N, C-alpha and C positions, 0 to 999 in steps of 0.2 A: 627324534633323533639319533644323530649317527651314534657306531661307538668309536674311539680309535686301539688302534694295540693296543697302547697302553693303559691302556683300562681290562682286556684282553687278560695282557701278560700279568695286571695283579693278581689274580685271578688266577691261572696257573701256578706259577708263583705260594700264592697259597695253598693251594697242595699237595705239590714238590717245588716246595725252593730248590732257589739255584747251589747251596752248602754241601746241598745230600751230594752232588755228582762227583762221580769220581774225579781221579784230577789228567787222568785223557783223554775227558770227554770233554764234548763242543755241543752246550746248553745254550737255551734263549737267543733271542733273535736274530734268527743269522740273516737275512736274508731283509732290507725295509725299511720304512720310516715306521718311530714309535708313533708320528702322531697322524699317521694314514689312515684310513678307514675298513670299517672289521665288519661293516654290519649279515657278515654271510663269513661260514668258516666253514671250508673243509675238511676232516679230521682220519687220516690215515699211519700204517705200522711205515711206510718207506716212501720220502716222494722222488716219486720217476717224472716222464715227460706226457705220459698218458693222466696221471692225476694230476698233473701242473690242467691239463688239458681240459679235463672231469671240472676243475677249479674254475678254472675260465667259463666255461657254461653258464654254470650255476652263476657266475659273477663274483667271487666264492672275492675278497680280498684279501686274506690268507689261512693257510696251511699250518695246520698245528699237525707235524710230524711226530713220533715216538722216536723212529732212527732220523739223527741229524744229516741236515742236507750236503754235508761234508766234518769231516772228522778234522786228517791232515790239514796244516794250510797251505793253502793252493800256489803255487810257483805260476802258474799264467791261467787264465779264462779264454779257448780259444774257443769262437763258435759254430769252427767244422770242427770236433767234439763231444762226445756225449753230454758229459758232465756241463760242458761251457753251453753247449744250443740250451741243454734243461735255465741253466743261469738267462741265458739270452731270454729264453718263449717269459722266465716269472718276472725278469725287468722290465719285457714290454710294454705288460697284461697289468702291472701294476697287482702283482702277486705274491706280499710277503711269506715268509717262513720263518714260523716259531720250531724249536725242540724243545722236545723234554726225554731223555734218556736215562741215561743212568741213579736221573733224581726221582722219574717213576718210577726207574725199576723199586725203588729203596721206598719209596713215598708211601704211610700208609696212608691205603684207599689209591694206593696205586696197583701197578704188574703184577706182582707175587703177592699181596692180600686181595685183587680181586680172583687172580688163579683159585686160590685156595680155599676163598669163600666159594669159586665155581665147581672144585670138587666135594665141599664135606667138611671141610676139616673142621673142628673145632680146638681149645684152647690153642692159638695160631703163638707160637714165636716164633721170631728174628735165626734165622738158619746160618748166618753168616756175618760178625757183627762187622761195622766200619767206623761207627762214631760212639757217640748218645748223647741225647738231646743237651742241650746248657741253657744258661738262663741265664738273666738280671734282675733285681729289682728297682722300681721304674716308683719313684718315688715323688711325687708332684703335689703345691699347695693349692688350695682350693677357697672360693669364700663359701661358706657352706649353703646355699641357694643354688648352688652348681655342682656342688661335690656329685649330686646321684645323676646329671646328667653326665658327668665326665667319667664319672664309671662305668658304666654303661656303653660309653665310645670307645671305652679302654675294651673294656670285659670282649665285646662287639667286637675291637679288631683284633682278638688271639691272646689278650694279654686273663689272669685268673684262673689255669686249667691249673688240678692237682689232683693230677689223676681222673678219674670219673667226676671228678665236681669243675663247677666251673663256679665263675663270680666271683671267686677267693681272694676278698679283699680285706684290706685293715683300715681304720681312719680313727685320727683321738685329733683330739682341739687341740690351739692354741691360736699364740697372736705373730703375725706377717705387721713387717715396718718397713716403710720404702718411701721414699723421697721421691715426687714426678718434678723432675726436671723438662726446662724449655723445650716445645716441641711435642713434648706426650700430651697424651687423650687419655686418662686414666680413666678405669669401668670406679675404681673410687678413691676419693681423695681429688685432693687439688694440688695443679704446677706453682711450685716452690714455696709445699707446705710438711712437713713428714705427719704419713698417717699410721695411724696403732688401729686395724684392721682384726679380727675374730676371721679364722682363717681355720681349714678341714688340712689335715697331714693325709694324703691317699698315696695307702701302697699297695702294692703286687707284684706279683711273680709276669717274670715278660717271657716266654723261650726265645734265644740272640737271632733264630728268623726273621718271628714279627716284629722287630723291637723298631722297627721307618715305621710300619703299616698303622703298631701300637703310638707312637708316639705321633705321627702325623694324624691319627682319629683326636689324643690327644688336646693336641692345638687348634685341634678344628674345634673342638665341645667347650674350648675353655674359654670367659670370658675377659682373662686380662688380654691388657697385650705387648705384656713385654712377661711369660710363663716362666715359674721359679720351678724348676722340679732336676731327678738326680736320676742319676744310670752307675744301677752299681753290677759289677760283678760279681756273681756267686758262687760257691765250690759241690753247688749239690746240681747233683747226676742226675737226670732225667731220665727218659726208658731209652733203653740202644734200639737205632735202625740201621741197617746193613739187609743183605741182600738174598734173597728165597727165605722162604716159611718153613715154621716145619708142626704137624700139627697133626692129630688124632681122627680119624673115622667113627663116626656116629658108634657102627657092630663088628668087629671084627670082619671080612669076611675072605675068601680064595684070588689069590693073582691076578688067577682068571676074570673073574669077575670083576676086580678094580679094575684091569686095564681096559673094558669094555664100556666101565664107566668111566673110564679118561676118557675116549674114545667118542661117546654117546654124549656124555659132558660139555665139549668143543667142541662139535658139528666136525669131528672130520671121520676122513674115509677107509682113515685104518694108521697104530698107532706100531712104531716096535717096541717091543720087549722082550726085557732080560732076566729069567728069573726063572724058576720050574710054577709051572701053575696051579699047581691044587696045593702053593704052601697058603697057606691061609699069615695075613695082611692085617696090621692097624693103626700105625704109625707114618705115616706118609712127608718128607720133603717136595718141598716142588724149586722152579724158581726158571723164567720167562725166561726166553732164551737159551743161551748156551750157558750151561750152567754144572755140566757133568764134571765142570773141576772141585765144584764145591761135594762132592762125594764124602770126604771123609771127615766134615761135618756133619756132613748128613749120618751119617754111621758112628760117629759120637753124640748126636740128642738122637740115638736110640731109635731112627727110626729107617724099617726094613726095604724103603722104597721114595728110589729119586725121581720125579715127572717134571721134564726138561727139556732140550731138543738139543740137535748137535751133536747128539751123540758120534762119537770117533769108535774104529772098533778097538786100537789098542785104552779104549778107557773103559769100555766097553766090556774088555779084559776084566780093567784091573777091578774093577766093582764088582764084576762075579767072584772071584777071587775071596776079595775084602768078604766078601756073604751081602750085598745089597743088591737086591734085582731095580730094576730101570726100567722108565717108559720115557722112548725117545718120542712128543709127539709132534715135534718139529719147530721151530726159532720162533716162524711166525705162529702157531696154532698154539703155542700158552702163554702168545704177548698181545693178538688182537684182542685177548675177555677185554681186558683194557679201554678197545676205545667204544663201546656202546656206555661203559661207564661214565667213560671219562666225556661225553657227551649228556650226558643225565646230570653230572656236576653242573657240567656247562651251562645249562636250561638255565638250574634251580637258581644257580650264585644271579647269573645275569637276570630273571623275574626276580632276586628277591631286591634284585637292584634298583629294578625297573627300562633296564634294559632289554630296546627291541630287537635282538638277535638270531639266524638260524643257520643253525649245524645242523652238516652231513654229513654219515657216513660216508668214506669215500667207496664204492663200488666197482673200481680197479680192483684189481685182484694184485695182493700185496705178496704173494707166495709162490718164488719162482718156479718152483716143483711142481709140476702132475701127477694125480696117480692116474696107469694105466690100466 
C-alpha cells in the first residue's frame, strides 16, 4: 500500500516537532501535496538540481532535507534562474520537499545529539537553551472494559512520560451520566433515557508538542460516539531543549589526539583546529553547522573545546583569547552525521507501522568545498 506524504510528515514531526524551530526558520512541507505518494524517499543536507535529478532517477516522491529549499519569501519563481529551474524540475517530476532544519538541530535524536554520540561524549547537556518542554494534563472518561486499550493508545502516541519512566497514568472509578438524544448511536444506554454507568477517570501527562497525536489516538481507541475529555495546561517545567550539546570525554586526552579523533569519527580529510595541541582536554561542546557564536556558553559550561563549523577569523581569535580551543570540522561535516540516523529512524518507524517505503541517502556531494 502506498504511503502518503502526510504519514511520513507525522513520523518526522514526532522526532523533530515544528515548534522547536527558530522563529526565522522555514521548515515543514515546502513543496508538494500532503496527499501525494512517497513510496521512495531521498535524504540530503541540501536540495540542489543534482539531488533533484538523483531523486527522479530513483523515482522518489519525496526529498527530506536538513537545509530548507528556501528560507526568505520568494518574490518570483523564474525558470531562467537557478532556484526557479530547481523548483520547475521538482514540480514537473512530482517531487515534494520536506525540510527539518533548526527543529532537527534542537530535537533529542537530532543533529547535535548524534554529533555528541559520534564523538563519544558522556552526560550530555543542552549548551544553549531555547526553551523547555511544556505539558498538559489529559483526563478522559472510559468504560472499564476499554480503559487498558485507551491507556495503551495514548501512551503509545507519546503521553505518560516522566523522566525515564513511560506509561505513567492514574485512574480512578466513578459514575458517568448522559442522555442520548435522537440521531445518536450510544455504546451504552438507550436513546431518550438518562443512563448512569460505571466509568474510569484516566489521566496522564502529555508534552505540548504531542497533544494532537495523543488526542487522535485516544479518539480512535475510545468506544464512545462522543468522548468526554479535558486538557489542562500545566506549570510543570520539562527538560530544556536548545542548540548544541556539552559533555565529557570518557577520559582526558591531548587536544591533538582529540582533533584527530574528530576528523576520523566524522570521516573528514581535514579539520581546522585552534589551541595548544599538547593541552589536555576532557569537556567538549558541540554545535553542528555554524555554532561558533555559542562560544561564551561553551566557556560558561566548562568546556575546553568547541566543535562546530564555519568559524570566522575574528571569532577564532576571540575564542583563543578567552581560553577556548576549537575544532572547525565544517558545516556539512558536523551536520551530515544525522542523515544515517534519520534513515534508521524512519525505516524503523515505518516498519513498525507496516509501511513499505524505500529510504536512501543522497550520493550527491553536499559539501561545496573540496580538499586538494
